[in-house]
Backbone as CSV, one residue per row, in Angstrom:
resi,resn,N_x,N_y,N_z,CA_x,CA_y,CA_z,C_x,C_y,C_z
1,MET,12.027,-7.915,5.140,10.811,-7.252,5.555,10.092,-8.164,6.529
2,SER,9.671,-7.598,7.600,8.956,-8.426,8.557,7.560,-8.753,8.038
3,ILE,7.060,-9.844,8.508,5.722,-10.265,8.101,4.690,-9.219,8.507
4,GLN,4.872,-8.634,9.678,3.923,-7.627,10.156,3.907,-6.404,9.241
5,GLU,5.074,-5.919,8.836,5.133,-4.752,7.958,4.505,-5.053,6.601
6,ARG,4.764,-6.257,6.075,4.186,-6.645,4.791,2.657,-6.724,4.911
7,ALA,2.177,-7.279,6.014,0.730,-7.402,6.227,0.079,-6.026,6.358
8,GLU,0.735,-5.110,7.053,0.183,-3.761,7.205,0.109,-3.043,5.859
9,ALA,1.154,-3.173,5.055,1.163,-2.533,3.739,0.099,-3.153,2.835
10,THR,-0.042,-4.469,2.904,-1.069,-5.143,2.102,-2.455,-4.720,2.553
11,GLY,-2.651,-4.604,3.855,-3.932,-4.148,4.387,-4.267,-2.741,3.922
12,LYS,-3.260,-1.878,3.889,-3.474,-0.505,3.436,-3.848,-0.494,1.951
13,ASN,-3.219,-1.373,1.178,-3.532,-1.469,-0.246,-4.982,-1.918,-0.447
14,ILE,-5.395,-2.926,0.298,-6.776,-3.419,0.201,-7.757,-2.339,0.621
15,GLU,-7.433,-1.627,1.688,-8.303,-0.537,2.158,-8.439,0.541,1.077
16,GLY,-7.328,0.861,0.425,-7.367,1.861,-0.634,-8.200,1.411,-1.815
17,LYS,-8.079,0.133,-2.194,-8.874,-0.385,-3.310,-10.362,-0.368,-2.971
18,ALA,-10.693,-0.726,-1.733,-12.092,-0.716,-1.308,-12.644,0.707,-1.310
19,GLN,-11.844,1.642,-0.830,-12.288,3.037,-0.793,-12.491,3.569,-2.211
20,GLU,-11.583,3.222,-3.108,-11.732,3.656,-4.494,-12.979,3.045,-5.125
21,ALA,-13.233,1.767,-4.851,-14.426,1.102,-5.394,-15.708,1.751,-4.866
22,MET,-15.730,2.083,-3.592,-16.907,2.738,-3.015,-17.125,4.117,-3.637
23,SER,-16.036,4.790,-3.955,-16.177,6.115,-4.572,-16.812,6.005,-5.949
24,ASN,-16.590,4.888,-6.629,-17.238,4.684,-7.925,-18.748,4.538,-7.755
25,VAL,-19.163,3.979,-6.630,-20.594,3.812,-6.349,-21.211,5.142,-5.902
26,THR,-20.513,5.829,-5.010,-21.061,7.069,-4.446,-20.795,8.292,-5.317
27,GLY,-19.796,8.193,-6.185,-19.448,9.334,-7.034,-18.630,10.394,-6.330
28,ASP,-18.012,10.045,-5.209,-17.219,11.002,-4.427,-15.772,11.017,-4.927
29,PRO,-15.357,12.089,-5.600,-14.003,12.136,-6.143,-12.924,12.208,-5.058
30,GLN,-13.256,12.774,-3.896,-12.278,12.853,-2.816,-11.961,11.458,-2.288
31,ASP,-12.984,10.625,-2.122,-12.750,9.247,-1.683,-11.900,8.493,-2.695
32,LYS,-12.143,8.726,-3.966,-11.358,8.054,-5.009,-9.890,8.459,-4.899
33,ALA,-9.647,9.735,-4.727,-8.271,10.229,-4.603,-7.592,9.668,-3.351
34,GLU,-8.320,9.619,-2.246,-7.757,9.074,-1.012,-7.458,7.584,-1.162
35,GLY,-8.338,6.859,-1.840,-8.119,5.438,-2.071,-6.879,5.194,-2.905
36,LYS,-6.714,5.966,-3.957,-5.536,5.831,-4.806,-4.267,6.200,-4.033
37,ALA,-4.362,7.219,-3.180,-3.207,7.631,-2.384,-2.784,6.516,-1.422
38,LYS,-3.749,5.853,-0.812,-3.430,4.744,0.094,-2.752,3.617,-0.661
39,GLN,-3.209,3.352,-1.885,-2.598,2.303,-2.687,-1.152,2.656,-3.040
40,LYS,-0.895,3.901,-3.386,0.469,4.343,-3.706,1.359,4.281,-2.472
41,GLU,0.806,4.651,-1.328,1.572,4.599,-0.081,1.970,3.157,0.232
42,ALA,1.050,2.236,0.061,1.342,0.822,0.306,2.394,0.322,-0.671
43,GLU,2.287,0.732,-1.920,3.263,0.336,-2.938,4.659,0.839,-2.565
44,THR,4.723,2.070,-2.081,6.001,2.656,-1.662,6.574,1.903,-0.462
45,GLU,5.720,1.561,0.487,6.183,0.812,1.664,6.753,-0.541,1.246
46,HIS,6.093,-1.213,0.310,6.610,-2.486,-0.184,7.966,-2.293,-0.859
47,ALA,8.112,-1.246,-1.657,9.369,-0.995,-2.363,10.504,-0.713,-1.381
48,VAL,10.235,0.077,-0.364,11.256,0.390,0.642,11.701,-0.883,1.355
49,GLU,10.754,-1.699,1.736,11.096,-2.927,2.438,11.833,-3.911,1.526
50,ASP,11.506,-3.911,0.238,12.232,-4.763,-0.702,13.693,-4.343,-0.800
51,VAL,13.932,-3.044,-0.798,15.304,-2.530,-0.827,16.042,-2.943,0.447
52,LYS,15.363,-2.852,1.574,15.975,-3.275,2.846,16.343,-4.757,2.797
53,ASP,15.447,-5.571,2.250,15.705,-7.003,2.142,16.916,-7.282,1.256
54,LYS,17.000,-6.587,0.122,18.137,-6.775,-0.781,19.435,-6.343,-0.127
55,ALA,19.407,-5.247,0.613,20.606,-4.784,1.311,21.044,-5.789,2.359
56,LYS,20.071,-6.330,3.089,20.391,-7.314,4.115,21.010,-8.566,3.495
57,LYS,20.461,-9.025,2.370,21.002,-10.201,1.689,22.427,-9.923,1.198
58,ALA,22.671,-8.724,0.709,23.997,-8.378,0.217,25.033,-8.368,1.341
59,LEU,24.600,-7.991,2.539,25.519,-7.936,3.673,25.747,-9.297,4.306
60,ASP,24.836,-10.232,4.092,24.977,-11.556,4.696,25.951,-12.411,3.944
């Protein structure tokens, strides 16, 4: 996984956590759902890249 892709996924995770935290303050359920969705998307991106890394190691 490239450093840039890992940083982007981590940034998306942080953004999602911040959005979810703000929704707890504002009481906006849509923001909470969007924040959780961003966190899941980042988690999925990390998992995909981990699989790519394992495949690359297996081929080397």
